[in-house]
C-alpha positions as CSV (number, residue, x, y, z in Angstrom):
1,M,90.1,119.2,100.8
2,S,87.5,116.7,101.4
3,S,84.3,118.0,103.9
4,G,85.4,115.7,106.9
5,T,88.4,117.2,106.6
6,N,87.2,120.4,107.4
7,Q,84.2,119.8,109.4
8,I,86.4,118.4,112.2
9,E,87.0,120.7,115.1
10,W,88.0,119.1,118.8
11,C,89.0,115.2,119.1
12,T,89.9,113.5,122.7
13,V,92.5,111.7,122.7
14,K,93.4,108.6,125.1
15,L,97.4,108.0,125.9
16,G,98.0,104.5,126.0
17,D,100.7,101.5,128.0
18,D,103.6,102.4,125.2
19,Y,103.0,106.2,125.6
20,N,101.5,106.4,122.5
21,W,98.3,108.2,121.8
22,W,94.6,106.7,120.3
23,V,91.9,109.0,119.3
24,V,89.0,108.0,120.8
25,E,86.2,110.7,120.1
26,V,86.2,112.8,117.3
27,S,84.1,116.1,116.7
28,D,82.9,114.5,113.5
29,E,81.0,111.3,113.8
30,I,79.9,110.4,109.8
31,H,83.4,111.4,108.7
32,W,85.3,110.1,111.1
33,D,85.8,106.3,112.0
34,V,87.9,106.3,115.6
35,D,88.6,102.1,115.5
36,G,92.0,102.0,115.5
37,L,92.7,106.0,114.9
38,S,95.5,106.8,115.8
39,I,97.6,110.5,116.5
40,I,100.8,111.6,116.2
41,D,102.0,113.9,119.3
42,P,104.2,117.0,119.5
43,R,107.8,115.0,119.7
44,Q,106.3,112.5,117.3
45,V,106.4,115.4,114.9
46,A,110.1,116.6,115.7
47,H,110.9,112.7,114.9
48,I,109.5,112.4,111.9
49,A,110.2,115.9,109.9
50,E,114.4,115.0,111.6
51,L,114.2,111.6,109.9
52,A,112.8,113.5,106.8
53,E,116.1,115.6,106.8
54,A,118.0,111.6,105.4
55,L,115.5,111.7,101.8
56,Q,115.4,115.5,101.7
57,D,118.1,114.5,98.0
58,Y,115.4,111.9,97.4
59,K,111.8,113.8,96.3
60,F,110.8,113.8,99.8
61,D,108.5,116.6,99.7
62,A,108.0,118.4,103.1
63,S,104.4,119.7,102.2
64,L,103.5,116.0,101.7
65,Y,103.8,116.1,105.7
66,E,102.5,119.2,106.3
67,A,99.0,118.5,104.4
68,A,99.2,114.4,105.3
69,M,98.8,116.1,109.4
70,I,95.8,118.0,111.1
71,P,97.5,119.9,113.8
72,F,95.3,120.3,116.8
73,R,96.8,121.4,119.8
74,I,95.7,120.8,123.7
75,D,92.5,122.1,124.6
76,K,92.0,120.3,128.4
77,D,93.4,117.7,130.6
78,L,90.6,115.8,131.5
79,G,92.4,113.7,133.3
80,D,92.5,109.6,133.7
81,G,94.8,109.5,130.7
82,Y,92.4,111.6,128.5
83,V,93.2,114.5,126.3
84,R,90.6,117.4,124.8
85,L,92.4,118.2,121.9
86,V,90.8,121.4,119.2
87,R,92.0,122.3,115.5
88,S,95.0,124.7,114.9
89,K,94.9,126.6,112.6
90,E,99.1,127.5,112.1
91,P,101.5,125.5,110.1
92,L,101.6,121.9,112.1
93,L,105.8,122.4,111.6
94,D,106.0,126.3,112.0
95,S,104.1,126.7,115.2
96,D,105.0,128.6,118.7
97,D,103.0,125.8,120.2
98,P,103.7,121.9,120.3
99,L,100.4,120.6,118.3
100,F,99.5,117.2,117.5
101,G,99.2,115.3,113.8
102,L,95.7,113.8,112.8
103,P,95.9,111.7,109.9
104,D,94.0,113.0,107.3
105,I,92.8,109.1,105.8
106,V,88.9,110.9,105.5
107,D,89.9,109.3,102.3
108,E,92.3,106.1,102.5
109,D,93.1,106.0,99.0
110,N,94.0,109.2,98.1
111,G,93.8,111.6,100.5
112,P,96.7,113.9,101.3
113,Y,98.4,111.0,103.8
114,A,98.1,108.2,101.0
115,D,100.1,110.6,99.0
116,F,102.8,110.9,102.4
117,I,103.3,107.4,102.3
118,D,103.8,107.1,98.8
119,N,106.6,109.3,98.7
120,I,108.3,108.3,101.5
121,T,108.2,104.6,100.4
122,K,110.0,105.6,97.2
123,A,111.9,108.2,98.6
124,R,113.4,105.9,101.3
125,V,113.9,102.8,98.8
126,A,115.4,105.5,96.5
127,L,118.3,106.1,99.7
128,L,118.7,102.7,100.3
129,N,119.2,101.5,96.5
130,D,122.1,104.2,96.5
131,L,123.6,103.0,98.7
132,I,123.9,99.9,99.0
133,S,124.8,97.7,95.9
134,F,122.0,95.4,95.9
135,E,122.5,92.9,93.0
136,Q,119.2,93.8,91.8
137,K,117.1,97.4,92.8
138,F,115.8,97.1,95.4
139,T,112.2,97.7,94.7
140,V,108.9,99.9,96.1
141,D,106.9,96.5,95.6
142,E,109.9,94.4,98.0
143,L,109.4,97.2,100.8
144,E,105.9,97.8,100.8
145,E,105.1,93.7,101.2
146,A,108.3,94.0,103.8
147,I,106.0,96.7,105.8
148,R,102.7,94.8,105.1
149,E,105.0,91.7,106.5
150,E,104.7,93.4,110.2
151,E,101.9,94.9,110.4
152,N,100.2,91.7,109.1
153,N,101.8,89.9,112.2
154,S,100.4,92.6,114.3
155,F,97.5,92.3,113.7
156,I,97.4,89.1,113.7
157,E,98.7,89.4,117.4
158,G,95.4,91.9,118.8
159,K,97.6,95.2,118.4
160,A,97.1,98.0,116.7
161,V,99.3,99.9,114.7
162,H,100.6,103.6,115.3
163,L,100.8,105.2,112.7
164,F,103.9,106.9,114.3
165,N,105.2,103.8,113.7
166,E,103.2,103.1,109.8
167,I,105.5,105.2,109.3
168,T,109.1,105.5,111.0
169,S,108.9,101.6,110.2
170,I,109.5,102.9,106.3
171,M,111.1,106.1,106.7
172,D,114.2,104.0,109.7
173,Y,113.3,100.4,107.0
174,V,116.8,98.7,105.4
175,P,116.7,94.7,104.2
176,T,117.2,92.0,106.4
177,G,120.2,91.4,105.9
178,W,121.9,94.3,105.1
179,K,122.2,98.2,107.3
180,L,123.3,101.9,106.7
181,D,126.8,103.0,106.8
182,G,126.2,105.1,110.7
183,D,122.9,103.4,110.9
184,D,122.4,101.7,114.3
185,S,118.7,100.1,113.1
186,D,118.7,96.3,112.4
187,G,116.6,96.4,109.2
188,D,113.5,94.8,111.6
189,G,111.1,98.4,111.1
190,N,110.5,98.7,114.8
191,E,110.9,101.8,116.5
192,N,111.7,102.7,120.4
193,L,111.2,105.6,121.9
194,D,115.2,105.4,122.9
195,D,116.1,105.5,119.2
196,Y,115.3,109.2,119.0
197,D,116.5,112.2,121.5
198,I,113.9,113.2,123.5
199,D,113.0,117.8,123.4
200,E,112.8,117.8,127.5
201,E,112.3,121.5,127.2
202,A,109.1,121.1,124.8
203,D,107.9,118.2,126.2
204,E,108.1,120.2,130.1
205,E,106.0,123.4,128.2
206,V,103.4,120.1,127.0
207,A,103.0,119.0,130.3
208,K,102.0,122.5,131.5
209,K,99.3,122.7,128.9
210,L,98.7,119.3,129.9
211,G,98.5,120.7,134.2
212,A,100.4,117.2,134.9
213,S,103.5,116.0,133.5
214,E,102.9,111.9,134.0
215,N,100.6,112.7,130.9
216,L,103.8,112.5,128.7
217,K,106.5,110.7,130.6
218,W,107.9,109.3,127.6
219,D,111.2,108.2,129.5
220,E,110.9,104.4,129.1
221,D,112.7,103.9,132.3
222,D,110.5,104.7,134.7
223,E,108.2,101.5,135.4
224,E,105.6,103.0,137.5
225,E,103.0,101.5,136.9
226,K,99.9,102.8,136.0
227,D,96.0,101.8,137.1
228,D,94.5,104.1,134.3
229,V,96.5,102.7,132.1
230,Y,95.3,100.4,129.3
231,E,97.2,97.9,127.7
232,G,96.2,96.7,124.0
233,G,96.0,98.7,121.0
234,P,93.6,101.4,120.3
235,P,91.6,102.2,124.0
236,D,87.7,101.5,123.6
237,E,85.6,104.7,122.2
238,E,82.8,103.7,125.6
239,K,85.4,104.9,127.9
240,A,85.8,108.2,126.9
241,K,85.5,110.9,129.0
242,E,82.4,113.1,128.7
243,E,83.8,117.1,127.7
244,A,83.9,118.2,130.6
């Protein structure tokens, strides 16, 4: 495990207008760059684990998911959409507390998160080849190229790609023109908040820890506008509040 992973103890996160969380400040600024750094919330942690169930028969390695995400628990609500998280000693997928997962990307090319992405990519390709009768076998390179094209389009539009979307775009991917039985995905790799179940009990538990339920309001049907919600990609770290 890298020294940067060992040293990070807390982070400040900001809730975006799409109800995704972005990191704006970390305890270890030497090894970690918060520019565009995202973090998955407890519901997203569980949803990724649920998607992984379909990949169990295709050499998906659950231990890589645990290793890829550094667990954090809620410490305090700083107000204005900012929350302070502290490192948790409990495992991400087997904890009594709702945990956030920070991708271990200190080593972007060979670190735990890169290993996880490589594993789910190969597993998804194996699943697609097993369930779809392609004229020629679908390849890892083809999936990676499709995902890379989507991400490049987002960057061109000035949108940062949240890691939840990065992961689910791989785990849900279906080539254009094809559809899996019982799969409502249109194959565009875009994940919508309405596409997965809301664990209301878990949401309430997180909200209680924050002390303000509006900070974790997942329902997109609520169109009430908030002045403190930023637009676009990850918020500017200069806007992060000082630790209380």
